[in-house]
VOMI-590441 format. One record per residue (C-alpha): y, z, x. Coordinates in steps of 0.2 Angstrom, whole numbers, plus 5000, padded with zeros to 4 digits. Layout:
residues N
YZX
...
end
This chain:
residues 419
505552245136
506352215120
507152055126
505452005133
504652025116
506151925108
505851785119
504051785116
504351785097
505551635098
504351545109
502951575096
504051515082
504551355092
502651315096
502051355078
502551195070
501751095084
500151195082
500151165064
500450975066
498950975079
497851075067
498150965053
497950805063
496250865070
495650905052
496150725047
495250645061
493750745057
493750695039
493950515042
492650515056
491350595043
491950465030
491650325042
489950385047
489450395028
490050215026
488950165040
487450235032
487950165015
488349995021
489249925005
491049875011
491149754997
492949705001
492749695020
491249585017
492249455007
493449455021
492049425033
491149295022
492849205019
493349205038
491649135043
491749005029
493448945035
492748925052
491348815045
492548705036
492348785018
493848775007
493848955002
495348954992
494548814981
493148934977
494349034966
494348904953
493148934939
492849104946
491149184942
490349024936
490048864945
490548944962
489349094962
487948994972
489148954986
489649134988
487849184988
487449055001
488849115013
488349295010
486549255013
486949175030
487549335037
486349445028
487649525017
487049595000
488549684993
490249594992
491549544980
492449384977
493449274977
494649284992
496349304984
497449354999
498649255011
497749185026
498249335038
496849455033
495549315036
496349275053
496249455058
494449475053
493949305061
493549375079
492449505070
491349375063
490649355081
489849525078
488549575065
489449615048
488849805049
489549835066
491149725062
491349835046
491349995057
492649925068
493749875053
493550055047
494050135063
495550025064
495950065045
495850255049
497050235064
498250135053
498250275040
498650405054
499950305062
500750275046
500950455042
501650485060
502950335057
503450415040
503550585047
504550545062
505750435051
506450595043
507850675051
507150845046
506150955058
504150945059
503950815045
502450735053
501450885049
501950855031
501450675031
499750715040
499450855026
499750735012
498650595020
497250725022
497250775004
497550594997
496050514989
496650324989
496450305008
494650355006
494350234992
495150105003
493850135017
492450155004
492749965000
493349915017
495049855010
496549795019
497749925012
497850035028
498649885037
499749865023
500350045023
500550035041
501749885039
502849965027
502850125036
503450035052
504849955041
505350125036
505350195054
506250035060
507650055047
507850245051
508050195069
509250045065
507949945074
507949775065
506449705075
505249845069
506049835051
505849645050
504049645058
503549775045
504149685030
503449525036
501649585039
501649675023
502149515014
500749425022
499449555018
499749575000
501249464996
502149584984
503149664998
504149504998
505349604987
505749715002
506249565011
507549534997
508049714999
508449685018
509549545013
510249644999
510749775011
511449655024
510149685037
510349505042
509449525059
507949615051
507949475037
507949335050
506549425060
505449445044
505749265038
505349195056
503749295058
503149245041
503449065045
502649075062
501049165056
500849055041
500948905053
499548975063
498348975049
497848795051
497548825069
496348975066
495648935049
495548745048
496848615046
496748625027
496848815025
498748825022
498848675010
497348745000
498248914999
499848834992
498848724980
497848864973
499248994973
499449014954
497549014952
497449154965
498749254955
497749244939
499249234928
499049274910
497549384913
497549564906
496549674918
496149824907
494849904919
495150094924
495450054942
497049944937
498450064936
499849944934
500849914918
499649774915
498149894915
499050024906
499549924891
497849824892
496949984889
498150064877
498249914865
496449844868
495949854849
497649834842
498349664849
497649514856
497749484875
499149354874
500249484865
499749624877
500249514892
501949484884
502249664882
501649694900
502949554906
504349634896
504049814903
503949734920
505549654918
506349814912
505649904928
506349764939
508049764930
508049964932
507649954950
509049824953
510249924944
509850084955
510049974971
511749904964
512949854972
512549724985
513149795002
512749885018
511249995021
511850165015
511350355016
510150345002
509150185008
507550295009
507650324991
507950144987
506450084998
505250214990
505950164973
505549984976
503750024982
503450114965
504149974956
503049844965
501449954961
501949954942
502449774940
501049684949
499649614937
498349724946
498649874956
496849934960
496650124964
496450094982
498150004983
498950174978
498950224997
500650144996
501150304985
501150395001
502850335005
503750384989
502750544988
503350585006
505150545002
505150644986
504350794994
505550785009
507050794998
506350934987
505851045002
507551015010
508351064993
509150894990
508150884975
507651024962
506351134969
505351144953
505050954957
503751024969
502651074954
502750914946
502450824962
500950934966
500250894949
500550714950
499650704967
498150804960
497950694945
498050544955
496650614967
495550664951
495650494945
494850424960
493550554960
493150564942
493650404933
491850364929
491650524919
493350514911
493450444893
494950404882
496350274885
497650404890
496550494903
496150334912
497950304917
498350464926
498950384942
500050264931
500950414924
501250484942
501950314947
503150314932
503650494937
503950454955
505050304949
506050414937
506350544951
506950424964
508050334951
508850494946
509150544964
509950384968
511050384952
511550564955
512050524973
513150374967
513950484954
514350614966
515250494977
514250524992
514850415006
513650285013
513450275031
512150315045
510450365039
510050555038
end
């Protein structure tokens, strides 16, 4: 009888993590389903609607990228006309992305925009859930999918992404695929993930450099090839001049020299733009932003030094680069902080496994909470410092990851196969 009880107890312990994972996953699906239902009633997917309008415009032969010139002035009537043709009242503009997003949305323009938007949100929610699974299974430690699902369940930026119909779910999925591919030494998945991420938001091109830096030549070649192939499909799907127009208006789309000080921007640009708004003119603030971004870049490169094969600490380096990209880009809107799921997961994974100080769990929890609160309450917040809470979290995560990398190198840990 005693032996039977022991066997049942061991079986219960073995099954409990699986039950926990299923429970969190069910809760996650329920929350996302309810949020999608709310967005259907609300019907104000401003970012998806600009994808929809732009894809339809490309199909009609409109040079969508040219509409980024003189943004907000002479081009407003053209955007209004395109929106009115499809009965869209709420949208943002201009379209600032590489062609891939418009190409993906193009088939959805055969449907009414409201229905197309709901399909987009369902695919986005699925992308978030799959991203969490990829991150969880990329860890060598037991039952990490439950941790990734739990982080996703409590994270506000994914809800904000779906609130606007943004493309960030697919971006997170791409980078999570790259993490999963590297954890399995699967150069195809790693290359595809980095390539797709680059074509969704461009800034992950730094991760392409990282693949080459770590001598992942097959993954690098796969990424470069896929980027080239997908770019060359743009003239076939969006019109013969789409790719040329994108290249011609590239600098305009980047809006170089602009200080984006609005509260949703949590990059270095937004932080200094708010902090120094009444003290310096925008040109000087932009210079300070560029200098600070350069410091972050140099610090990140130093942490990843020297050039060489993929080592034991590559997850830390990958997460560090993600943090750096969010800090240095001219505008990191709050919904783009979905990418913080990667560094949060990596840092928590280390702390729980006692490979980082356990008291970090308190700081990570506080940073996570402050990031969520900003998304929920930024309209009610006042004061320059309070409006940058997610920025402080990114800086904290960057510092933690950098410290772990430096500590590992100083301890003389051997580089080899991933944990």
